[in-house]
C-alpha positions in Angstrom: 2.9 -23.9 -6.3 2.0 -24.2 -2.7 0.8 -21.0 -1.0 3.4 -19.4 1.2 1.6 -18.7 4.5 3.1 -18.2 8.0 2.9 -21.2 10.3 -0.4 -21.4 12.0 -2.3 -19.9 9.1 -5.2 -22.2 8.0 -4.6 -23.9 4.7 -7.4 -24.3 2.2 -8.3 -27.7 0.8 -7.6 -27.9 -3.0 -10.7 -28.5 -5.2 -11.2 -32.0 -6.5 -10.4 -32.4 -10.2 -13.3 -32.5 -12.7 -14.2 -36.2 -13.2 -15.7 -35.4 -16.6 -12.9 -34.3 -19.0 -15.4 -33.5 -21.8 -16.6 -30.1 -20.5 -13.0 -29.1 -19.8 -12.2 -29.6 -23.5 -15.1 -27.4 -24.5 -14.0 -24.6 -22.2 -10.8 -22.5 -22.1 -10.1 -23.9 -18.6 -11.4 -23.5 -15.1 -11.8 -19.9 -14.0 -9.3 -19.1 -11.3 -10.7 -17.4 -8.2 -9.1 -14.0 -7.6 -8.7 -14.3 -3.9 -7.5 -17.2 -1.7 -9.7 -18.8 1.0 -7.5 -17.6 3.8 -9.9 -14.9 4.9 -12.9 -17.2 4.7 -11.2 -19.8 6.7 -10.2 -17.2 9.4 -13.7 -15.9 9.6 -15.0 -19.4 10.3 -12.4 -19.9 13.1 -12.1 -16.4 14.6 -15.3 -14.5 13.7 -16.7 -12.4 10.9 -14.9 -9.1 11.7 -11.6 -9.6 10.0 -9.3 -6.5 9.7 -6.8 -6.3 6.9 -3.7 -4.2 7.5 -1.1 -2.9 5.1 1.3 0.0 4.9 2.9 2.1 2.2 5.9 4.4 2.2 8.9 2.4 3.5 11.0 3.1 0.4 10.9 6.9 0.0 13.5 9.2 1.4 10.9 11.7 2.5 7.5 11.6 4.0 5.7 9.3 6.4 4.9 5.6 6.4 1.1 5.3 6.3 -0.6 2.1 7.7 -4.2 1.3 7.3 -6.6 -1.2 8.8 -9.9 -1.9 7.2 -12.8 -4.4 8.0 -14.8 -5.3 4.9 -18.2 -6.9 5.4 -18.1 -10.7 5.3 -21.5 -11.1 3.6 -20.8 -9.0 0.5 -19.0 -9.6 -2.8 -15.5 -8.3 -3.3 -15.2 -5.0 -5.1 -14.3 -5.6 -8.7 -10.9 -4.3 -9.6 -9.4 -4.3 -6.1 -5.7 -5.5 -6.2 -2.4 -4.8 -4.6 -2.1 -1.0 -4.8 1.2 -1.2 -6.7 -0.5 -3.0 -9.5 -3.1 -0.3 -10.0 -2.9 3.1 -11.7 -3.4 6.3 -9.7 -6.9 6.8 -11.2 -7.9 3.2 -10.3 -6.7 3.6 -6.7 -8.6 6.9 -6.3 -11.9 5.4 -7.7 -11.5 2.2 -5.6 -10.7 4.1 -2.4 -14.0 5.8 -2.5 -15.9 2.5 -2.9 -13.9 0.9 -0.2 -14.7 3.6 2.3 -18.3 3.4 1.4 -18.6 -0.3 2.1 -16.1 -0.7 5.0 -17.4 -1.5 8.4 -17.3 1.5 10.9 -13.9 2.2 12.3 -15.2 2.0 15.9 -15.8 -1.7 15.6 -13.2 -4.0 17.2 -12.1 -6.8 14.9 -12.3 -10.5 15.8 -8.9 -11.1 14.2 -6.3 -9.2 12.1 -4.6 -10.4 8.9 -1.4 -8.5 7.9 0.8 -8.4 4.8 4.2 -9.9 5.3 5.4 -11.8 8.4 4.4 -12.2 12.0 5.1 -9.2 14.2 6.2 -10.3 17.7 5.6 -6.8 19.1 2.0 -6.6 17.8 -0.2 -7.4 20.9 -3.3 -8.1 18.7 -3.9 -11.8 17.6 -3.1 -11.8 13.9 -2.2 -14.0 11.0 0.5 -13.0 8.6 0.3 -13.7 4.9 3.3 -13.4 2.6 2.2 -11.2 -0.4 -1.1 -10.7 1.3 -1.9 -7.6 -0.6 -2.2 -9.7 -3.7 -4.0 -12.7 -2.1 -6.4 -11.3 0.6 -9.1 -8.9 -0.4 -9.1 -6.9 3.0 -5.4 -6.4 2.9 -5.6 -5.2 -0.7 -8.3 -2.7 0.4 -6.0 -1.5 3.2 -3.1 -1.1 0.7 -5.2 1.1 -1.6 -6.4 3.3 1.2 -2.9 3.7 2.6 -1.5 4.6 -0.8 -4.2 7.1 -1.6 -3.9 8.7 1.8 -0.1 9.0 1.6 -0.3 10.5 -1.9 -2.7 13.1 -0.5 -0.3 13.8 2.4 2.7 14.3 0.1 0.7 16.5 -2.3 -0.2 18.8 0.6 3.4 18.8 1.9 4.5 19.8 -1.7 2.6 23.0 -1.3 4.9 23.9 1.6 8.0 22.4 0.0 7.6 22.9 -3.7 11.4 22.5 -4.4 11.2 18.7 -4.1 8.3 18.0 -6.5 6.6 15.7 -4.0 3.3 16.1 -5.8 5.0 14.1 -8.6 7.4 11.8 -6.9 5.7 11.1 -3.5 9.0 11.4 -1.7 10.8 8.7 -3.8 14.3 9.2 -5.2 13.8 10.8 -8.5 16.2 13.1 -10.3 14.0 16.1 -9.6 13.9 15.2 -5.9 17.7 14.8 -5.6 18.1 18.1 -7.5 16.0 19.8 -4.9 18.0 18.3 -2.1 21.3 19.4 -3.7 20.0 23.0 -4.1 18.0 23.4 -0.9 19.1 20.8 1.5 16.8 18.6 3.6 13.5 19.3 5.4 12.1 17.9 8.6 10.3 15.3 6.5 13.4 13.7 5.0 14.8 10.6 6.6 18.2 11.4 7.8 19.0 7.8 8.7 18.7 6.7 5.0 22.0 6.2 3.4 21.1 8.3 0.4 20.3 11.3 2.6 23.3 10.7 4.9 25.6 10.6 1.9 24.1 13.7 0.5 24.5 15.6 3.8 28.2 14.5 4.0 28.8 15.6 0.4 27.2 18.9 0.9 29.2 19.5 4.1 32.4 18.7 2.3 31.4 20.7 -0.7 32.0 17.8 -3.1 30.0 16.7 -6.1 27.1 14.3 -5.5 28.3 11.9 -8.2 27.5 8.8 -6.1 23.8 9.6 -5.7 22.5 8.5 -9.0 18.7 8.6 -8.4 16.5 5.6 -8.9 12.8 5.4 -8.5 11.9 2.7 -6.0 8.7 1.2 -4.7 8.2 -0.2 -1.2 10.4 -3.2 -1.8 13.2 -1.5 -3.7 11.9 -2.4 -7.2 11.7 0.4 -9.9 8.1 1.6 -10.1 8.1 4.4 -12.8 4.3 4.3 -13.1 4.1 6.1 -9.8 5.8 9.2 -11.2 5.3 12.1 -13.5 1.6 12.7 -12.7 -0.3 15.0 -10.5 -0.7 12.6 -7.5 -4.0 14.0 -6.1 -6.7 16.3 -7.2 -8.4 16.8 -3.9 -11.9 17.1 -5.4 -11.7 13.6 -7.0 -11.1 11.8 -3.8 -14.2 12.7 -1.8 -12.0 12.6 1.4 -13.4 15.8 2.8 -12.7 14.7 6.4 -9.1 13.9 5.6 -8.6 17.2 3.8 -9.9 19.1 6.8 -7.7 17.2 9.1 -4.6 17.9 6.9 -5.5 21.6 6.8 -5.2 21.7 10.6 -2.0 19.7 10.7 -0.2 21.5 7.9 
């Protein structure tokens, strides 16, 4: 299947078939490369400092959307295990986030080009290339998705200390039964998204004093697909992350 890339994104040339069929029969098959050549092609055309950008948190009914940009060195091997954050367990994300932060280029560096997950953003003033499903196809975007996910989980865990009624340290602001139960009993907080239909319907039902039968909760990931693996665990144990600077900043903010 041909790779789906926004117009203007360089296309890689497919490898030539093996002219000798004998070795192919002795092997299980050619080993598929984990990442596409999109980033390599862009570095040749634009420069070595390529920033991958991704976000997490569009689906929840509470909490922020967190976006992350990360520049990984062009002359080093990809970190083993890095993948789209939604495909990883919590423990894997935490472990990989530490490695990504250790290897990433300093944040003060201005990138030569930006590669983002999804589609072209007309309002983004920085030259960029959009890659559909980029968090599963581009190493730097996958790194950004992991950092964004771990950071948002930490934020929601810290907010759960102030608002324990909504169990955000277990559901990250997504629509679980426990979260909806907290909303029914305690109402909304400044961190709930009033424009979301589920919150608007709940507010209307509470104002009218009616039952909230139409708000059957469903756990959703960022694209509206059930993602039960993200629930029923302690999202963050602060000591495991090694994000001391982030912890201190959150202490000041919260």
